[in-house]
N, C-alpha and C positions, 0 to 999 in steps of 0.2 A: 621646217619644211624651206628649200629654198625656191624660190617665185622668180621666174622669168620675166622681162619688161613687158611681153605680152599680156601673162597671165595678171602682173600686178595693173597693169592697163582696162584688163577687162574688168576687174575688180571694181576700177575706180570708175570707170563707167557705169557699170550695175548700181554703183552707191549712188551715181550723178542722176541716173536713168528712173532710180526708184524715188530720188528725192523730188524730182521734177514730176513725175508721174504723180505722186503725192499731192504738190503743191497744184498744178493743173487740175487736177481731179478737186481738191479741196475749194479752189476758186471758182471752177466751174458749177459745183453744188451751192456754194453762197450765194453766187450770183443768176442763179437760176439759167444757166446758158451751157444745155444738153449736148452741144456740140466737144464743147470744152472738159464736161466733165467724162463723156463717154472716149476722149482722146486721153485725159489725163488716166483712165481707168484702163485703157489699153496699153498705154506707156508705164504704169503702173506694174501689169500683168507681164508683160515682155520683160521688164527689169526683175519680177519676181520669178520669173522663169531661166532669165538668163543667171540671176544669182544661184538658184537650185543646181543648175547645169555645173555652175562653179565648184559649187559643194560637191556634187557627184564626182567631177574632174578629181577636186582634192583626197574625196575617199580612195577613189581608186590609184590615185597617185602616192597615198596612203598603203594601200593594201600591195601596191605594187613592190614598194619600199619593205615592207612586212616580209613580203615572199623574198624578196632577195636575202633578207635577213636571215629567215628560215633555210635558205638554201645555204646560206655558208654555214650555219649551223649544222646542216644534212652533211656537207661536207667535209667540215671541222669532224663530225661525228662518225663520218669514213675512215676517214683518215686515222682518227685514234684508234678504231677499228681494227685496221688493217695493220697499224702499229703494234697493237695489242697481239692481233693473231701471229705476225711475224716473232713478236717478243716469244710469245707459248712455242711456236713453233721452235725456235733457239733453244729455249729450255729443253724441250722435248728431244731434240738433237741432243744435246748435253748431256742428257740422262741417258739416254741410248748408248752416246761415246762413254761415260763412266761405267755403264753397265759392262759393255764390251771389256775395254780395260779391264775393271774388277775379275771378269770372268778368265781372259789370259791371263792374269796374275794367280789367280787362281791353279791355274795349269800348271802355269810354272812353277807355284810353289808344289804343287805335287808331282810333278816331276823331278823336280829337284829332291825332294823327300823322299820318291823312289829310288831316285841314284844313292843318295845318302845312306839308306837303307840297305841295296846292295851293296855298297862299299863297307858297312857296317859288318854284314853278314859275311863276305869276304874275309876281312881283318877278322873276324872270329874266326872262321874255320882255318885260316893260315895260323891263329895263337893254337886252334885246339891242337890242330895237326903239329904242331910244334912241341906244346904239352906234351902230346903223346908220344912223341919220338923221344922228347927228354926222358920221360919216365921211363921206356922201354931201356932206354939207355942207361940209365939209373940203375933199376930192376939188373939188365944185366951186367953193370959193372958191379954188383953188388953179389951177384951167382957167381962170378969168376973169381971174385976173392973169397968168398966162401962165406960172407956174412949175410948173407941172406937166410940160411939155417942156425946159424947161432942167434938164440932168441937171449936176453939178458937174463937173469934172475929177478924177479920182480918180489916186493916183499907182500906177505901177508894173502889176503883175496884177490891180490889183481894178476894173479899168474896168466900165462896167455897158453891154450892148451893148443897145439898144433894140430893140423887134423891128421897126420899120419899117426899122432898116438891116439888119439881118439877111434881111427878105423881098427888100430890094433888092438883097443880094450873091447871094441864090440865083438868082432870074430873070437874071443876068448869065453864072452859071455854067453850063459844060454839064452835060448828064444824069447823066455817069458820076459826077460829083461828088458831085450830089443823091445819088445810089443809093448813099453809102459808097465810092467809089472803083472800082466794079464795073465793067469794060469789057465790051463786048459781043462 
């Protein structure tokens, strides 16, 4: 603790008064001198009271420094709390930004997938139409050339029966054969 000159001089005065009062009181008691004994006792009492007041002042000053330290600690705590809340708010804002960005990216992905799907469906329909046109052109070309009715002879059991022959066979057979062999 840093004492000023007045505090130091007050401490020195209190110590000197205490010593002087004690000396006068002891001297008056030893010599049976009542006024010196009373004066020494009064000086001793004043010195003790003065010392007590100085001790109380020192406790008050110590308490003040403790209050100042406590106030500094409270300010530091509040500053740290504000930094923590600011960091927490920043993190929350960053999380929300990331979620928004992810949602926008998902939406863009969905739009892209739908566009790719539509393009693929369109391409599929175009290819399907081209294949239908090509197959019709090929069938017409085969029909014009007369290759559609000519069926090559196949060996053994792999003979292809045309629909025209099957219809002619059914018309010439009795009803029981057409009904699967059931007889009336």
